[in-house]
VMD Tcl script that draws the C-alpha trace (Angstrom):
set ca {
  {-28.61 2.86 17.45}
  {-26.88 4.35 20.53}
  {-27.67 7.84 19.26}
  {-25.21 7.53 16.37}
  {-26.48 8.79 13.01}
  {-27.08 6.05 10.43}
  {-24.71 7.67 7.91}
  {-21.90 7.51 10.45}
  {-22.46 3.79 10.93}
  {-22.56 3.26 7.17}
  {-19.40 5.32 6.70}
  {-17.39 3.45 9.34}
  {-18.63 0.12 8.01}
  {-17.45 1.16 4.55}
  {-14.07 2.31 5.91}
  {-13.65 -1.00 7.75}
  {-14.36 -2.88 4.54}
  {-11.85 -0.71 2.67}
  {-9.23 -1.29 5.35}
  {-9.51 -5.09 5.31}
  {-9.85 -5.58 1.55}
  {-6.07 -5.29 0.93}
  {-5.55 -7.95 3.62}
  {-7.63 -10.39 1.57}
  {-5.68 -9.51 -1.57}
  {-2.29 -9.93 0.10}
  {-3.41 -13.16 1.76}
  {-4.41 -14.45 -1.67}
  {-0.96 -13.56 -3.08}
  {0.73 -15.32 -0.16}
  {-1.45 -18.41 -0.51}
  {-0.72 -18.77 -4.24}
  {2.99 -18.18 -3.69}
  {3.11 -21.00 -1.16}
  {0.74 -23.40 -2.95}
  {1.98 -23.03 -6.53}
  {5.55 -21.82 -5.91}
  {4.66 -18.47 -7.48}
  {7.40 -16.59 -5.67}
  {9.31 -15.76 -8.80}
  {10.03 -12.17 -9.68}
  {11.29 -10.75 -12.97}
  {12.51 -7.36 -14.17}
  {9.11 -6.65 -15.69}
  {7.05 -7.63 -12.64}
  {9.34 -5.69 -10.30}
  {9.07 -2.58 -12.47}
  {5.29 -2.94 -12.68}
  {4.89 -3.07 -8.88}
  {7.39 -0.26 -8.33}
  {5.37 1.89 -10.75}
  {2.22 1.08 -8.74}
  {3.94 2.17 -5.52}
  {5.13 5.39 -7.19}
  {1.55 6.10 -8.24}
  {0.38 5.71 -4.63}
  {3.13 8.09 -3.50}
  {2.10 10.69 -6.08}
  {-1.63 10.44 -5.41}
  {-1.20 10.55 -1.65}
  {1.26 13.43 -1.81}
  {-1.06 15.50 -3.98}
  {-4.04 14.80 -1.71}
  {-2.10 15.74 1.44}
  {-0.80 18.94 -0.18}
  {-4.30 19.97 -1.29}
  {-5.76 19.15 2.10}
  {-3.02 21.01 3.95}
  {-3.40 24.11 1.80}
  {-7.18 24.17 2.15}
  {-7.32 23.56 5.91}
  {-4.74 26.19 6.77}
  {-6.94 28.86 5.20}
  {-10.12 27.72 6.94}
  {-8.73 26.46 10.27}
  {-10.89 28.79 12.35}
  {-14.20 27.78 10.79}
  {-13.73 24.01 10.63}
  {-16.23 21.78 12.40}
  {-14.89 19.05 14.73}
  {-16.03 16.38 12.26}
  {-14.07 17.97 9.41}
  {-11.02 18.52 11.61}
  {-11.03 14.87 12.76}
  {-11.54 13.59 9.23}
  {-8.71 15.78 7.94}
  {-6.35 14.46 10.61}
  {-7.21 10.83 9.88}
  {-6.86 11.42 6.13}
  {-3.48 13.12 6.46}
  {-2.09 10.47 8.82}
  {-3.34 7.66 6.58}
  {-2.02 9.22 3.38}
  {1.36 10.08 4.89}
  {1.59 6.48 6.16}
  {0.86 5.35 2.62}
  {3.70 7.46 1.24}
  {6.19 6.18 3.81}
  {5.19 2.55 3.36}
  {5.31 2.89 -0.42}
  {9.00 3.72 -0.11}
  {9.43 0.58 2.02}
  {7.64 -1.46 -0.65}
  {9.86 -0.05 -3.40}
  {13.02 -0.80 -1.44}
  {11.73 -4.27 -0.59}
  {10.99 -4.99 -4.25}
  {14.35 -3.72 -5.42}
  {16.39 -5.54 -2.80}
  {14.26 -8.68 -2.94}
  {14.72 -8.83 -6.72}
  {18.49 -8.38 -6.40}
  {18.73 -11.17 -3.85}
  {16.45 -13.52 -5.80}
  {18.34 -12.90 -9.04}
  {21.71 -13.39 -7.33}
  {20.61 -16.73 -5.86}
  {19.39 -17.89 -9.26}
  {22.62 -16.85 -10.98}
  {24.68 -18.59 -8.29}
  {22.62 -21.76 -8.77}
  {23.15 -21.59 -12.55}
  {26.90 -21.13 -12.08}
  {27.08 -24.22 -9.88}
  {25.10 -26.26 -12.41}
  {27.24 -24.89 -15.27}
  {24.21 -23.57 -17.11}
  {24.05 -20.50 -19.30}
  {23.43 -17.47 -17.13}
  {20.09 -15.79 -17.72}
  {19.75 -12.77 -15.46}
  {16.45 -11.02 -15.07}
  {14.51 -13.25 -12.72}
  {14.72 -15.09 -9.44}
  {12.72 -16.75 -6.69}
  {11.90 -14.73 -3.57}
  {12.14 -16.59 -0.30}
  {9.27 -16.36 2.18}
  {10.89 -13.65 4.32}
  {11.53 -11.44 1.28}
  {7.98 -11.92 0.05}
  {6.58 -11.05 3.49}
  {8.83 -7.99 3.68}
  {7.09 -6.81 0.51}
  {3.53 -7.98 1.16}
  {3.07 -6.70 4.73}
  {3.91 -3.07 3.86}
  {1.81 -3.39 0.69}
  {-1.19 -4.42 2.77}
  {-0.82 -1.55 5.24}
  {-0.01 0.90 2.45}
  {-3.11 0.05 0.43}
  {-5.30 0.14 3.53}
  {-3.89 3.54 4.50}
  {-4.45 4.88 1.02}
  {-8.07 3.70 0.86}
  {-8.91 4.89 4.38}
  {-7.25 8.26 3.73}
  {-9.27 8.86 0.62}
  {-12.48 7.74 2.31}
  {-11.93 10.33 5.03}
  {-11.21 12.97 2.39}
  {-14.61 12.16 0.91}
  {-16.14 12.45 4.35}
  {-14.86 16.02 4.63}
  {-16.86 16.99 1.57}
  {-20.02 15.11 2.60}
  {-19.89 15.88 6.37}
  {-21.29 12.53 7.57}
}
mol new
graphics top color blue
foreach p $ca { graphics top sphere $p radius 0.5 }
foreach p [lrange $ca 0 end-1] q [lrange $ca 1 end] { graphics top cylinder $p $q radius 0.2 }
display resetview
């Protein structure tokens, strides 16, 4: 087809699927939050998602460091395919790291705001104060979900291109 090798078409189809899969996941989270009022966040859920973002930062950072150290040594002998794949992988993985920090900050600040609103509501209703959870508003949830979507897509695409370097297709 158009003189493009079949493996290249398969690879880019796979990368496209990887890139859009997080969109489906995030859309599902958004849909359930709106339909069932599942916008509540607790200490435990916040910590769980922050740990997930930290894992993405660590994995991406290690991959970029390994890639950078290996390509510097062999820069003169690299094929154009490997060079392009390395660039895409590094850009994607660095994007993942940067967006993971945004996700962490969004989770931390969103939790603080949600908890504060809940405590304020309990004070007005003269209820016993139970800190540790709150309801995110739609803007706060979007501020978390949009970077999560892009971050996960970047991570998956970056690792796919790292695999492409090894396989050369």
